[in-house]
N, C-alpha and C positions, 0 to 999 in steps of 0.2 A: 827568441820571442825579440829580445833588443830591450827589457824591463829593465828600470831604470830604478832601484833602490839602497841605498844606503846600508847598509845591517850586520848583526854576526850572529853566530850561528848561537844557541844559547839548549842546555840541557846536558849532561856526562853520561859519555859512551856507556851504556851499557850493555855489559856482561851477556853474549850468548847464552842461552839455557835450552836445552831439551823440552819442547813442546810437540803436542799433536792433537789435531780435531778429533771429534770425540769420534763423530763418522767415521773416519781412516783407524780411529781404536778397532771401533766396533767389526767393521771389513778384516785389517787385521787378524785380529783373533779369532772370523769366524775359517781367516786362510791357513792359519796354523793351524787348527784342528784338519782341514781339508787336509792340507798338507802331511800333515803324522799319521793319520788313515790313512787317505790315499797312498803314499807310500810306500804303505803295507800292500794294498793289495795289485799297484802299479807296476812294479820292479818285476817281480815270479811274471809275468802278463807280457815287460817288452820283448824279455828275447825269441819268445816264444810269434811275438808279432813282428820282430824283424823279419825272420824268416821266412810270413808272409809276402814279404815285399818282395823280392827277389821271383816269384812264381805273379805274383803282381805285373810289375813291370814290365819280364818276358812275355808276357799274354798279351799286354797291352802295349808295346812296343810291335810285337808279331801282326796284330793289326793292324796300325797304325801303319807300317812298314808295305802293307799289302793293298791298305788304301792308295798311299802313295803309286805303289805301281798301275795299280787299276786306273788309275786318273790320266799317269805319265801316257801309258803303250797307246793309248788311242792314238795320239795326238802322232806317233812315229806308223802307228799301222794304218794310219788313213793317211798317209804319206805314202806310203807304195799302195794304196788303196787308191790314188788320184794318179801317179805314176802310169798304175795299170791303164787305167783310163784313158789316159791321153796317147796312149802305146797305144790302145788298139782304137781309139778315133780315129791317129794318120795313119795306121795300116790299113785302115779299114775306108781308107779314103773317106770321113763323113766331113773331114775336116781338112784341107790341102794344105801342107805344110810352106807352101810355096805361096800362096797368097795370102798376104801381108794383114788385109781387112777381117779374112774368116779366124786366120789364129788371133788375132788380136781380142775378137771376141768372146772365141773360146777362153782364152788364158782372162782374161778381163771375169767372164763370168766363172771359170771355176776359185779364181782369188776371191772375188766377192762371196762366194758360201764358204771359203776356206780361210778366216782372218788369220786365223793361227800360223797362217806361213808369211814368213816375212819377200821369198822367193819363187816364184814358177817359172823354170828359163828352159833354152833350148838352145847346145852350142852346134854350128854348123862344122864340117869336116875343114871349110875351107877356112873358117874364121870371124866366120859372123857368128852373129849371136842375138837372139830375143828375149828377151821375157818380160812376167809383168812383175812389181816391185808394191808392198802393202808401209806406206809408212803412215804409223803407229802416233809421232808426235804429233803432223802434220792432219793425220785423220784422210788420208791422197793415196790411188794408184796411179804407177807409173808405169808405161808401157814401152819398152826400150826396145830399140831395132837399132844394131849396131852393125856395120857394114866394115868387112875389115877391108884396109887400103890397099895391101902387099906391100907397106913401105914401112921397118921401124915398128913393126907388132904397134902400129897405130890404128883408128878405127873412125870412122865419120861417125856419132853417136846422134837418135834420134828420140826423140819422148815428148808421149804424148801426154799430159797430165790430166787423171781422173778425178774431181773433187765432189763431196760428199752433199747434194743438193736432193731435199726432201724422202730422208732416208735411201737413198740412191745413189749411186756416184755418178756423174756427168761430167764428157766430154770440155774439160775449160779451158787449158790451150795447149801450145805444143814447143819446143827449141830445138835446137842444131848446135851440136858442138862437132868440129869437126879438127881431127888429130887426138881425138881420144887413145890413152896410151891402155888398150883391152885388144888382148887375141884368146880368144874363148880355148882354143886347143891347150894355154898351158894352162889352164884351171887345175885346180890338181882333181876337182868333182869330174870334171870331162878326161882326164888322164888315169882315174881308174876306175871309170866305166868302161871308157873304149874299151880296155882289155876283161871284158868278162862280160858274159852274158845276162846274170841274173844284177838285182839292185845293189847297190854297193854305197856305203857309208866312210865320208870324210873324215878327219880328226877331227879337232874345235880347233877353230882360229875365229882372226877377229875380222867382222866385217869389214872393209872399208868408207862407204856410206853411213855406218851408224856408229861405227867403234864400239861393240859390244860384241861378245862370241856365240858363237851360233856353227853350226853344221849343216850341210850337203847329204842330201839322198840320191843317188842316181840311177840312172840306166840305159844302155844303148839302145837305138831305133835303128832296126834294119829292113828292111823293104826290097823286094825284087835278089835278096841275099844281096845285096849293098851295105853299107852305113851310110845312113841319113841324117844322124846325129844323134847327141844325148842328152838326155829328156832330166832338169833337176829339180829338186824343191829345197828352198833350205827353209830356216827357222832358227832366230835367235832363243838362245838360250834364258834368256833373262824372264819368260812370261811360266817358266818351270819353278822360279828364282818364284816372281811373284804369288803364284800357285801356293810355294810353301810355307809361303808367307803370311798367307791372306786367311787360309784354309785350317794350314793344320799349327792346332794346340794340346800341348801337351801338359798338363799340368791341373787342368781345373781354373784357370786363370788370366786377364787380356794383361796382367804383368809380365812382359817378355823379361823382363829380366829373371822369372823365376819361373820361366819354363822350358824345359826339352826341347833340343832341336831335330831337326831334321838338317842332313846335309848329304849330294849326289856325289859321288866322289869313280874316278879311273883307278885303273887296276896300278897305273903310276905313281895313285895317292896325291891327282891333282882336284883340288875343288871346282866341282862342273854348275852346281845352286846348290844353293843356298838360301836360308827363310831373308838372309840380308841381302839384297842384290850389290851390297858395295864389294860385300867381300870377294867377288868375282871380278878378279882380274890376272891380267896379262904380265907374266915378266919379261925382261929381254934379257940373250943372254947370246955368246960365238960357240959356232957347232963344229965340232973337227975341221972342217975347209976354212974355218974364217968368216964364214957368213953371218952375219946377226940375222938372228930368230927371234922368234916372243911364242910363249907357251903356258900354261897357266899355273897360276900359282900350287905348290903342292902344301897340303895341309900345314906343314910343320916351319912355311911361313908366313902363318896367319895368325898373329896373336888374340888369340881368341880359345876360353878353357875350354870349350863345348871340340873346337876343331884340335884343339891339342891334348884331349883326353885321348878324343877319334887315335889321332895318330902316336903316342904312345904306346897305348890299348896293343895296337897291330903290331908295333912292336917288343914290348912287352910278352906280350903271346903268341906272336910269330903266330899273324891268322892271315891264313893263306889267298890275299883278294887277287893276286894272277889267277888261281885255277877256282876262284870260290863257287860252291856248287847249293848253297843248304843254307837253312838263316843261322846266324851264328851268334855267339854273344859272349862276353865276357864285362867283368867290374874291375874298373881301376880307380885308382885313389891317385886325386891330383893335389900336390903337396902347396902349390900356390893359392889353391882356396883352401884347401885341406878339406875335398869331398870325393865322395866315393863318388862314379858318375857310371850309371848301366851303358855299354855299349851295345851294340848291334850290328850287324850287319847281312845284309840280301841279296843277289844281283837283281837288278831291276828287268830285268826281261827271261823269263819262266816259258817254260811249260807251252813255245812257240809254235805255232802252227805251219807248214809247210809255206802256204805262203809269206809268214813273217820268217826266215829265217833268217836271212839277211841282218836283223838286229840282232842274231848273233855276233859280229861285227863291233859289236857297243859292247866293252867292256864295263858299262858301269854298276855302281854300286850304292842301293840304298845306306846309308847308314843313320843311327841317330845316338846322341848324345844323352841323356839324363841324369843331373845329379839326383843320388839318392832320398834329398832333404826334400825337394817335393813331395816324396808318399810319405815322409816320417808322420806327415797327420794322422795320420791312419791310425797308427800307432798310439798316439792320444786320443784318436775316435774311440778306438775296441777297448782302452784302458777307461773313457770318461762313460762307455755302456756298463761298465762293471760297477761304477763308483755310482751312477746312480740311485741308487737305491738308499744308500748311505747317504749321498747330497739332501735328499728330501727329506728325509728324518731332520739330517740337520739345520735346512733351512727353516720346514715350517714351527721344530722348537726354539727357532732363533727370530724369526719373522717379526715376531711380535716387536719385541725387544728393541730389536731395530726401526720397526715405528716409531714404536714409542719414541724413541729417544729424538729418531729425526723432526718427528711431528713437533713435539712440547719443546727442545731443547735445542738441538741442533738449526735448524733452518731458521726459529727466533734469529740466536745471536748470530748466523750466515746474513740473516739480511740488515739485521743493524751496522754490525764488520761495513757490508757493503752502504749504509749507507753513513759511514766516514768519509767516504770515496768520498761523497758531493761536499761532506765539508771543506776536505783535500782542495777541489776544484773549486770550492766556494757558490756551493750549485744549492744555494740552501731552498727554495723552494719544493726541490724532490724530499726535504725530509720531515717525516711522519711517523705518529707513534705507533710501535708495532707492540699487540695488547699480546700477550701469552700467562699461560695458567701457572709457568713459573714465574715464584713471586720476585726473586734478586733479576732475571730478564727484565721483569716491570722496570724496576727502580733502575736499570741502568738504560730503558730507551727513555723512561721521562728525561731523566737526567742530560740525556743526548737533543732531547728535543728545548728544554729550557735554553742548554749551552748554545740551541744555534737562534734559541728570540736575542740571544745577548749576540749574537755576532751578529744578525740581523740591522739590530740596533746601530752594530761597530760599522760595520757595510754603510749606511746612511750620513757616517764622517767625512770618508774618504775614500780615494778610486780603486772600485771595483778589482782591478785587472791586479793593483799594486796588494790589496790584502790578498787575493788566490797566491800569490807570489810566497806573500810572507808563510800563509799555512804549510803552502807544497814545501817549502824548505824549513818549514821549522826553525827562522829567523826572526831575530827582534830589531826593530828599526829606530838610528840614532840617526844624530845631526849630521848632517854634512848633505851637499848634494854634486851637480856638476856641470857646464858647460852644454848648450843646443840650442839648437835652432829650431824653435816650436811658433805655430800662432796663437795668436790671444785676442779672447773675445770678451770685451765689455758688454750690459745690456740694461738699458735704466727707465721706467717708465716716463712717460713727461708730466710731467707737476703731480706727480704721487702725492707731495706733502699735502698740498690744496685738496685732494679727493681724499686723504684718511681724516685732516680734520674736519670733512664735511661729513664724511661716513661710516667711521670713528669703526669701531669693532666690527661691523657689517661690512667691514671689506676685508676681514682678513681668510678668512673661505674666498671669497674670489682671489685674493690672490694667491692665496697656497692654489688653487685650481691652475690658475696663469703660470707659478713659479713650477708648479708637476710638467704642463703642458710642453714650459718652452725644455724643462732638464730632463724629459724625453727625447725629444727632437736632437740636442748635445750630446746624451750618454748616445743612441741611436745611427749619430754621425761620426760613435769612433771619439766623444771630447771627455774631458775628464774635468768636473764640477772642484773646480776650486775653494770656491766659495759663495753664502750668500748674503750683501749686505744690506739691511733690510729688503727692499724691492729691485736692486741689482742683483746681478749673477755675472762671477766671474770667472769663465773656463777657460781651458787650454787645451790645446792638439797635439801631438808627438810625443809624449811622454804620460801617462810611463812606458807605456809603447810607443816606438817608434814606427811612425808614419810617414814617409817619402812624399805624398798628396795631401801632408797636412793642412797648408793655407786652400785648397778647393773644398777638404772637409767643413774647416771651419765659413767657408765660405758659404757653401751648400745649406748649413746650420742655419747660420740667419739669415737668406732667403724662405728656408722652413719656417725659421718662428715668428716671419711677418705676415705669412701666407698665412699660419695656423689662427692666431693673434687676430686677423682680422674675420678669420671663423667666426674664433670665439670673441668679439666686437658684436656679429650680427646677432648670435647667440645669448648676449650680456641684453642687446637690444629690446629684446620680445620677454626676457625676465625682467626688465625695467632696470636693469644695475646702468652702474656709471660704468660709462666706456674706456678703455685704456689702451695708450698706447705707448711705444717703444723704440727709446733710439738703439742704435747697436755699434759701435767701435767694434773696428779686426787691424790687427796687425803682426806683423811677422817679425821676428830677430832673433837674435843669438840670446839666452838667458841665462842664469842661474836658475836649474831646479831641482829640487830635493823636501830633505827633512831641515824643517826652521820650527822654535821656538825651546821649549829649557827640556831639561832630563824628564820630566813626567811630565809630561805633556807638547806631544808635534803637533806640525800642519806642513802638508804635502801641497809647496807651492812654487810659484815664479816670481824671480824678480829680478827687473834691469830694468835700463832706457825704452826698450821697446815694450815694456808692461805699461807704462809710465805714455807712453803715446796712444796706446791703443784706448786707452781712458781719457785722453785730451780727444781721440775725434770723437767716442764719445757722447762728447761733450760740442763739439763742433757740429754735428749734425742741426743744435738750435741755430747759428748761426746761418744755416743751408736749406732747413726746414725739408731736412733729409730725413731716411730713416735707417740707413745703414752708409758706414762712411771706411774706407777700405787705407790703407797706407800703400807707400810706393813699394816699400817689399812684398808685400800681402802679393799686389794686383799684378806682379812679374811672375810671381811662384803658381798662380793661378790664371793670367790670363787669356790662356788658350780653353778656359773651360766656364767663362764667365762672359755678363753682358755687363760692361761698366764704362762711363764716364770721367774724364779725368775733370774735375769741378774747380779746384784749385791749388795752385803753390802758399804754403804758409809754413811759417815759422808757430808754433805752437807755445804757451806762455810756459816762460821759463826756459826758453830753447831760443839757438841762434840759427842753428841747421834749418836751412830749406826742406819741403816735403812736397811731393803731391801729393792732393789725395785723392781718393774719386770715389763718387758712388755705386756702389753693390744695386746695380736695377735686378738683374734674374741670371740662372743661370741656364746653359746654352742647353744644355739638357733638357729645357723648358721650352725652349722656345717654341712657338708655335707662329704657323706659316702667317698668319692674319701678324704677328707682330711687325713693327716698323722703325725702328731705332735707326733711320739714318740721321733723325737728326741731333743724333750726338753726334757728328761728324762735324755738322755747322756750330755747337757747341761750343768743340774745343777749337776748331778754326777762329770764332768770336774771342774765342777766349785766347789765344795766339797772339791776333792781332791787337787784342785788348795791352798785353805787356811791350807789345810795340810803341807802344801808343798812339795808332789807328784808332781813334774812336770813333769816329762816323764808318767808317767798317767794320766795327765791331760790333758798334749797335747795328746796324743793316743786320752781321749775321746772326746777333744775337736775335733780332726780332723772327728769322725767317726760322731758328731752330725752335721759338716758341710758335709758331705758325705749322710745322712741318711735325709735335708733338701732338699739336689739337688738342691742347689743354695746358693750366697756368707752369709754369717753371718759374720758379721763388728764386733759385740762381740765376739763370738767364736775365730775367727781369734787377736783377739784384745790380749785374753786373752793368745793363746799363745806364743805370743812377751813376754808378761810380764811373763810367765814361763821360756822359756829362758834366759828371762831380769836375773829371782832370780837363774837361775839352774847356770850362771855363779858369780852369784853377788847375793848372798844369802842375805834376808833382815835382820834385825834389828832381838833379842831375842824377842820382844813384838809385834810384829805383829803382829795380826788374821784376815787378809787377808782385811783388809774393808779400802775403798780406801779414799784418804783425800783430799776435794774439794775446789781448793783452791781458783777457781772464783765462780761466783752467779751461 
């Protein structure tokens, strides 16, 4: 926080002792009673309930697996159905396979109706290829025609792009790619289907277009006893993983870390689908012929307690996944997590019809891995039901005592304790008396309120932020300080002595009103009030809390003080009270700030030449008939935020150093469209000509400044008189325009 306070820690270090809140003590008492009585009932039931878990989990797992099976199976059976439709359509010549436009519209309509597919394609025996692809990322359908060139297994590729518009896919554009490396006859789906009459399924491989895992089903098309080509449908397995992640929840919680998991594996123990699609990855290996190949990762290559539990359960219990026929389960203890896992296995495709028998080629297995901790809550629930009657009796007998203690002792003490936080933060306005029916609590609350009144008085004498720091840290102030750059503010009421002699004690309340308004402005702008000297105010910015923009804050406070004082004069005029005017001086510089005084009484204040100069600047307002004068260093710090004019160069009383002084007119943030300060340029140019002894030119520009200002300007008129005087009686040769102040 950058708070400056020279202080020392007070108070002896207190020994820590055991303590407990009243409410916590009561809760612990009730808890011990429940534990003692509940344990006598809970543990006999625990063994019985644990046995029920296995039955519950196995039953649930079997239902989950059957549900997954029922969702996944239609995707594959639908592919077989669509291939059958394509086969019959081409065989019956409803669509001419050699008519590019007819087959393109046919495939486009099929893919639009089956966006679960990635490809619907057709490979010709001459190496040509035709297909429709759905691009999920772009929500786009592409129609491919690849014409085999007969050279180096290269094709000329034609692509028509269909983009979604108004819930339909419309033709958008086309592209041509010559020399595209594609020869359909060498594709695995073509090679496998050309040897069979019935549908075939490929191994899982990495799609070159998307990089995702997928597979094809394919069937040969014969017409007139001749092979016409191979029909194929491909889909990515990512959609299956997405379905598992979105739809399958095991454990009754949305926290995925506390759920069971569902996987699809094959008989080679490779991971095909997972609730986390990122786990489906390929590994690279070199086969016996030295050729680099890619295959899916196996379960033991995935560092995941769920997959490791499945893998180890297969190995330990010798589960026959290469010839699995029925639902199988095992329980496996995984030492890395210290948990038991229920692992279950079931073939993905069972009870297939004749039309779907080709799915037997897929050796997929649906497996689940569920930590038994998910269901331990069932034990607690069963035990809880047995303890309800006992708890009701215990609560009814204790609740009245708990209510009385909380209402009449704990809550009042807690509220009083919370109010001490306000005291620590010196937020004393929130301290109120807390009434209680307990006498000792009332005594404590009254003592706290009385202490608050004393602190409120204390707050009026030193900066609030300083007090907050001292109270929060438990420190005692002592003599000392440090050098710091601050902005210092002095204000004084014009002719206050004369007004006071005339008005007497009647002026005290008006002075209090004035000082209150000015002080509020200073404090609102983060200033620290040093002292009141009769009608004068001394304040500073940048301590105890450091503010980089202390000069701007100080200037804003000064402008606001004069604005509010003008409003007060209007009010006082209506009330028949004397009108008060104030002069303000501001300077910025390095001063000593800290605690000054005696051991018994200290004053948090600032000292140094910049402080004296700010006081001199306040007095200099008399000479120029101005309201706010600021020093050169203040101007340099705040010039981007203020409207000011350089009014003169002076050497204040008691100093020989020249100092440019400026009249602060307005904050730029308050500038209105109608405000015109062009006259400042004429004034400052005239001031430079004055210093160059160009008297006539200076007089003309001073007059122009007055004319542009459209109101009297005492400073300009003063310098016109000086110019005329020096024109008749020139100053000495060493004169540089600096005005030497002979009085404070």
